[in-house]
N, C-alpha and C positions, 0 to 999 in steps of 0.2 A: 389807151383811150378809156373814157369812162365805161364802167362795166354794165351800166343800165342805159339802154338806148333811148328811154323816154326822159332822160335827164339832159341838162345842157352838155354840149359837146365842146371839143377844143376849138371849134370855129367861132365860138362866142365867149366873151368874158363874163364871168359870173358877176352879178351886181351886188351892191351892198344891201339892197332892200329885200332879199329873199332869205328863206330859211330852208334847210334841207341837208341831205348828206350825199356825197359823191365818192366813188371809188375809182382809182386809176391804176393801170398796170403799165403805163408808159410815162416816163418823166417829162417828155415834151408836151403831152396832153395836159398833164398837171400844171406845168408852167404856163401854158397858154390860157388855162381857164381861171387861174387864181386872180382875184381882183386887186386893184390898187396900185398897179405898176407893171414893170417888165421883169420877168423872172427867167431863170435858167436852173435846171436841176441836173446834177451829175451823180450817179450812183457810185458809192465807194466800196460796197461789199460785193462779193462775187456771187450774188443771189438775184433772182428775178425781182424787179422793182415792184413795189406795191405801196400805195398811199391812200389815205382817206381824208376828205375835207368835210368838216361839220360846220354849218353856218346857221346862226341864230340871230334874226333881226329882232331886237328888243323894242323897236319903235323910238320915236323922238330923237333920231339921229345917232343911235347907239346900236352897234352890232358886234357880235362875238364870232371869231373864226378860230378853228383849231385844225391843225394838219398833223397827221400821224404817219410815220414811216416804219416799214417792217425792218429796214436795215439802214446803215449809215449812208448819208447823202451830203453833198455840198450844194448849197443854195446860193445863187446870185440874185440879189434883189435890187431893183432900181425903182424907188418909190416916185410916182409921178407928182409933179408940182402943182397941177391945176385942180386938185381936190382939196376943198377947205376942211380937211380932217386932220386929226392927230391920232396916231396909232401907238398903242401901248402894248409892246410885245414882251411875252414871257417865253424865252427860248428853251426853258426846261420845265414846262408845266407837268410833264410826265417823262422822266428820263434824267439821269443824274449828271450828264456831262455834255457840254457843247462849247464851241468857240465862236464868238461873235466879233467880227472885225479884229481878229487877232487877240482878243481878250477871253480868258476863261470865264465861262458862264455857268451858273448853278441855279437851283430853285429860288435863290434870293435875288436873282438878276432881273432887272426891268429895263427895257430899251424904249425910249420915246422917240418916235420917228415922224418926220415931216416930209414935205415934198423935196424933190431934187437932191436925193441922197442915194448913194449906192452902198450896199452892204453885202457881206458874205457871212454865211452860217455854215459851220461844219458840225454835223450831228453824228454821233457814233452809236451804232446798234439801234435797236427799236427805240423810237423817240416820238415825243409829241410836243409841239409848241403851240402857243395860243396867242391871239391878238385881239385886243379890244379897240375897235375903231369908232371914234366919236367926232361928230361935227365940231369944228373949232369953236364956233359961237356957243354951242351947247355946253362945251367943257368950260369955257371962260365964264359964262353966266353961272354955272353950277359952282365953280370955285369961288366966285365972288359972294354968292349967297350962303355957302356952307362954311367958308373959312373966314370971310370978312377981311382977308389980307390981300396983299399984292400977289399976283400970279407969279410963280417961280420961273426961273430961266428955262427950265425944261419944257415949258409950254410954248416957247417961242423958238427953240433950237433943239436939234436932235442930240440925244445924250444917252449914256449908259449909267444906270443907278444900281447901287446895292441897297436893297430895301430890308426892312425889318422882317425876319422870318415869319412872324405871326401875320403880318399884312400880306405877304406873298401867299401864305397858306389860305387865307380868307379869299383872296382873289381867285386862286385855283379852284376852291370850292364853288365860287360863283360861276366860273366858266363851266364847271361840270354841271351845275344846275341848268345853265343855258342850253348845254348839249342835251340834257335829259328832257328838256321841253320838246325836242324833236320827236320824241316817242309819242307825244300827244297829237302830232300833226296827222291829219287824215291822208291816206294814200302815200305814194312814194315820190310824187313830184314836189319840188320846192313850192312853198306857199308864199303868197305876196303879203298877207295880212298877219300881224302878230296875234297870238292867242291870249285869252284872259290870263292875268297873273304876271305878264311880262313887265307891266308898269312898275310894280313893286321891285322886281328883280333889277330893272334898269336903275331905279333910284338907289338901291343898295350897292350896285356896281359903281355908280358915280361917287357915292359917299365914301366907299372903301378906297377907291383910287385917289380921291382928294386927300383923305387922311394919310395915305401912303406918301404921296409926293410932297405934302406939306411938312412932313416930319423927317424925311430921309434926305441924304446928301447926294449931290451930283459927284461924278468922278472928277478929280482935279485936272487930269491930263486931257481934257476935251479938245484943246487946241492941237496937240500932237496927233490925236486920233483923227481929227478933221483933215490934217495934212496927209496922213497915210490913206484915208478914205479917198481923197481927191486923186492921189497917185494911182491907187488900185483902179479907180474908175477910168483913168486915162489908159491904163493897160488893157482893161476890158474892152473899151471902145475901139482900140486899135486892133485887137484880135477879131472883134466882130466885123469891122470895116474891111479887113484884109484877110479874110478867112482862107482864100485860095492862094495867098501869096506867102504866108508865114509857114515855114517848114522847120524852123529851129530857133534857138534862143538868140542867135546873132541877128536874125531878121527882126525879132521882137525888140532887142536892145536898140537897133538902128532906128526902128520905127517910132519908138516912144522917147528916144533921146535920153535913156537912163543907163547907168552902168549895170552890168550883170549882178554885181554884189547887191545893189539897191533893189533891183527887181526880185532877186532871190529872197531877200529879207522880207519884202512886202508880201509876196505871194505865200511864203512859208508861214508868216504871221497870220495872214487872213485865212488860209485854206488848210494849213497843216501839210501841204504837199510841196515837193521841190518844184522849182519853176519848170523844169523839163517835164515832170510828171503831170503838172497842171496843164501845160500847153498840149500835151498828148491827149489828156482827157477832153479838152475843148475840141481838138481836131476830131476825136472819135465821135463827140456829140454832133459835130457838123455832118459827118458821114451818116450817122444815125438819122438825122433829120432829113437828109436827102433821100435815103432809102425809104423813109416813111412818106415822102412827097416826091416820087419819081417824075421826071419830065422827059418825054420822048423815049429814047432807047437807053434809059439809065441801066447800068450794070454795076455790080459790086466793084469790079475792077476799075471802071472809070470814076466811080465815086471815091474810091480809096485814093487813086492817083491824084484827083483834083484837090485833095487836102493833104498831099505830101506823104502818103504811105506808099513806099516802094516795095516793101517785102510783104507779099500777100499772105503768106503763111503766118508770119508774126502778127500782122494786122488782124487776121481772123481770130487768132487766139486772144489778143487783147480786147477785141470787140466782144467776144463771147464772155470774157471775164467781167466786162462792164455791163452788158445788157442781157446776159443769161441765154443767149442764142447766137447762132452763126449769122453773119450779115446776109448770107444768101437766104436764110429762113425769114429774116425781116422783110427783104424785098419780095419774096414769094408770097408771104402773108399779106403784104400791102396790095399786091397785084391780084390776090384771090386765087393763087395757084396752089396746087397740092404740093406738099413737101415730102420728098422721098426719104 
């Protein structure tokens, strides 16, 4: 949950119009609060989860978000299609290695995302990623005014670009300046109104982004990536819709109508995990969510059984490695009981 109770909680989605900083020690709370789509976070390190979100509203339809993580995580993101925005994501703003949709990413990587697309990010070790979200009309008008040319394809379809290192460094500096603006905000609650000086920062951000996308190239294999993205989204939807029914890879293969070899290749490419390990991580996440939101006489045993874990000792060990505590402690903490 967010560590400061006077800040937004996981019951409400953070809006794009606020500025502030939030800290989370639970992956589900982080996923529920982050704006712009539907998210899921799976810890990969055997350490307690911790993340921080910094949000800076620059006004005029431009906002900057950064998310930092104390350890490795796998992030599932489904960007919603009803927001007239374009998100420019830098998966390695601070952190040297990441995998985005099965492709190696580094500080030169820029992802342009639109609605109705599902993506996976695998971040190793302490890491920070940043996103600049711009209203579509604002970006198209700025591009026309500053470049005088036809808008490139990346402004109308999602893609992964490798950009000039100098451009990437400049954008990273601008994201840092946006985060530094948070120190000037009074109090700890997110503020609705931008502070003086943000107009100049917003204009510099737009100009630098336009220079970057006007001079750098799109990845050539966008079509192949799109097909793999659609297949991974199909796998994800089936796991979500049949959480209580899938206990192994045979169930998954039958449900999505794909051969195990195909599923294995897609999941390993996108997440870095084997299909079996990934499915187990998702099932652990379902149990974790149920223990955080118990209904009636929820127990650790019936939660584990409902998601296909039959060996309780092995389940407890795997749960503890994933979430840093025993499942019984998670349930007791949720119910407000003392832990012996």
